[in-house]
Structure formats: structure tokens, C-alpha cells
C-alpha positions in Angstrom: 119.7 62.5 90.2 118.2 60.6 87.5 119.4 56.7 87.3 121.5 57.5 84.1 123.6 60.1 85.8 123.7 58.0 88.9 124.9 55.2 86.9 127.4 57.3 84.8 128.6 58.2 88.1 129.1 55.2 89.1 131.7 54.0 86.6 134.8 52.8 87.7 133.5 52.7 91.6 131.6 49.8 91.6 133.0 46.9 93.3 130.0 44.3 92.3 127.9 43.5 89.8 125.9 40.6 90.3 124.1 39.2 86.8 120.3 37.0 87.3 120.5 34.9 84.0 122.3 34.8 80.8 119.8 33.1 78.6 121.1 32.1 75.2 118.8 29.7 72.4 119.3 26.4 73.4 116.0 26.0 74.1 114.4 23.5 71.2 111.3 26.0 70.2 112.9 29.4 70.6 114.2 30.7 67.1 118.1 31.6 66.4 117.8 35.4 66.4 115.4 35.2 69.6 116.3 38.8 71.3 117.2 37.0 74.6 120.5 34.9 72.9 122.6 38.5 73.0 122.3 38.8 76.5 125.4 37.4 77.0 127.0 40.2 75.0 125.0 42.9 76.8 126.2 41.5 80.6 129.5 41.7 79.0 128.9 45.2 77.8 127.8 45.9 81.3 131.0 44.8 82.8 132.9 46.7 80.2 130.8 50.1 81.0 131.0 50.0 84.6 134.0 48.0 85.6 133.3 46.7 88.6 135.6 45.0 90.8 134.2 41.6 91.0 131.3 39.9 89.6 129.3 37.1 89.6 127.6 35.5 86.3 125.2 32.8 86.3 123.1 30.4 83.9 121.9 27.5 83.3 124.1 23.8 83.1 122.8 24.0 79.2 125.3 27.1 78.7 128.1 24.8 78.8 127.2 22.9 75.7 125.9 25.9 73.5 127.8 26.4 70.3 129.1 29.5 69.3 128.4 30.4 65.0 126.3 27.1 64.6 122.8 27.2 62.3 119.9 25.8 63.5 118.3 22.9 61.0 114.9 22.4 61.9 115.4 21.6 65.9 118.6 21.0 66.6 122.1 23.3 66.2 124.6 22.5 64.0 128.3 22.9 63.4 129.6 25.8 65.2 132.7 26.1 68.0 132.0 23.3 70.5 131.1 25.4 74.0 131.7 28.7 72.0 129.5 30.7 73.8 131.7 29.5 77.5 134.7 30.1 75.1 133.7 34.2 74.1 132.5 34.9 77.9 136.1 33.5 79.2 137.9 35.3 76.3 136.1 38.5 76.7 136.4 38.7 80.2 139.9 38.3 80.4 140.6 40.9 77.5 138.9 43.6 79.7 141.4 43.0 82.2 139.7 40.3 84.2 140.6 37.0 86.2 137.8 34.6 86.0 137.0 31.2 86.9 133.6 29.1 86.5 132.6 26.1 87.9 128.7 24.1 88.1 127.1 24.2 91.3 123.9 22.2 92.4 121.7 24.8 94.3 120.0 22.1 96.6 124.0 21.5 98.1 123.6 25.9 99.4 120.0 25.9 101.1 117.2 25.8 98.3 115.0 22.7 97.9 115.4 22.0 94.5 116.9 20.1 92.2 118.8 23.2 90.0 122.4 23.3 88.2 123.9 26.5 87.6 127.1 27.5 85.7 128.9 29.9 87.8 131.2 32.5 86.7 133.5 34.0 89.5 135.9 37.4 88.0 137.8 39.8 89.5 140.2 42.4 88.0 143.7 41.7 87.9 145.5 42.4 90.9 142.4 41.6 93.3 142.1 38.1 95.3 139.9 35.8 93.0 137.0 34.6 94.9 136.3 30.9 95.2 133.5 29.2 94.8 131.5 28.0 97.8 131.9 24.5 99.6 128.7 22.7 99.5 127.0 23.1 103.1 123.7 21.0 102.1 124.3 17.1 101.3 122.5 16.0 97.8 121.4 13.1 96.3 123.1 13.6 92.9 126.5 14.0 94.6 129.3 15.9 92.4 128.6 17.4 89.5 131.9 17.6 86.8 130.9 18.8 84.0 132.7 17.2 80.7 135.1 20.0 79.0 135.5 20.0 75.2 138.9 18.7 75.3 137.8 15.4 77.4 138.7 16.4 81.0 136.5 17.1 83.9 135.6 20.0 85.5 136.5 19.1 89.2 133.4 20.2 91.5 133.9 22.4 94.9 134.9 20.3 97.9 135.7 19.5 101.2 138.1 17.0 100.0 141.9 17.4 101.0 143.1 14.7 98.5 144.0 16.8 95.3 142.0 14.9 92.8 139.4 12.7 94.7 136.7 15.3 95.5 133.7 14.2 97.4 130.7 16.1 98.3 129.8 14.7 101.8 128.5 17.9 103.8 127.7 18.5 107.7 123.8 19.6 106.7 120.9 17.3 105.5 118.9 18.7 102.4 116.3 21.7 103.1 113.0 20.0 101.9 110.3 22.3 100.5 108.3 21.6 104.0 111.0 22.7 105.7 111.1 26.0 103.4 107.7 27.1 103.0 105.7 25.0 105.8 105.5 28.0 108.1 103.3 30.2 105.9 99.7 30.3 106.5 97.6 28.5 103.9 95.4 31.2 102.2 93.0 28.8 100.5 90.0 27.2 102.4 
């Protein structure tokens, strides 16, 4: 069985689909017609085709502020719909029959020795339980990430707080250091 035949056989039977990255043309040196800016549409088309019960999409935090239908004037994007790419993704997913929510997570709070903020979209078919974003396990110096939404409100971060509206980022473990992550590797250079 070829890969294409296997994929066609799996249509409607996948339980989970994960995307690694949805690049946008938010980098100042990319062109407005950069092929990488089509990745959000490509990933959404995979979801439409395979119809997984669950999915996880992730991208850089800059996706939150990327406008849709903007014009590139010099190095600056001008006009367009504020946070248009996120709105486009959310509306498409709802139209495809998914319930979905998103948050900005800090990779350092989940065991990686780096400062890396990522937008994480969790989705499930209607009628299935929607997974929650994980609560931070490792303390991180920068604290809670609460991105500002186009309406002026802030999106609350995942938290251990039991008091509604008062998130905190207390976590039981210290951050992972680079030395802790790779300190036991053998040095190959003399």
C-alpha cells in the first residue's frame, strides 16, 4: 500500500493530527507572496480532508498580531483585519465542525531550557471533550503570558490558581537549565 493509499484509507479514521508550525509572512524581510504564508490554509485543508477527532496546531506568538488582507509597504504591513489570521483559523475550524480554544504557552514552563512563546490551538470534533491546555510544571522568570486581544481584553494564561480572574504562574519545579538538559552529552570536540 502506498503512502497516498494509506492516507486516503485513513480519512475520517484519524484520532489526532498535530501540526509543527504554521509560518506567516510576519518576518520583515519576507515577501508578501512568500509561499510559506500559505501554510495556515494548507494545515486547515489537512484537517478538512482527514477529519481527525482531535488536533493541536502551534505557531509563534507573532501570529496573534498578523493582519489579514494587509498590504506590505516597504517592510511594514499596513491595514487589513487586526489579528486576521487567528480569526480566519478560528472561523474555519468552527465551520469544519470543531470546537477550539487557544492560549500562549511558554516552552520553559514545560521542561525546555529556552524562552520560547508559542500559540497553541487545541481542537476536538463537536461532542467530544475539548482538551485543556496544560498547567505549567516549571517556574519561569517571565511569569504569566496574557496576550492582548483586539477588543482590549487579555487572554488568561493556564494557571494553578483556584481564584477566578487571578492567575499565577507558581509551579512546583525549578526551570530546566541548558546544563541539566544536555550536560551529560559526550564532548566530540577536543
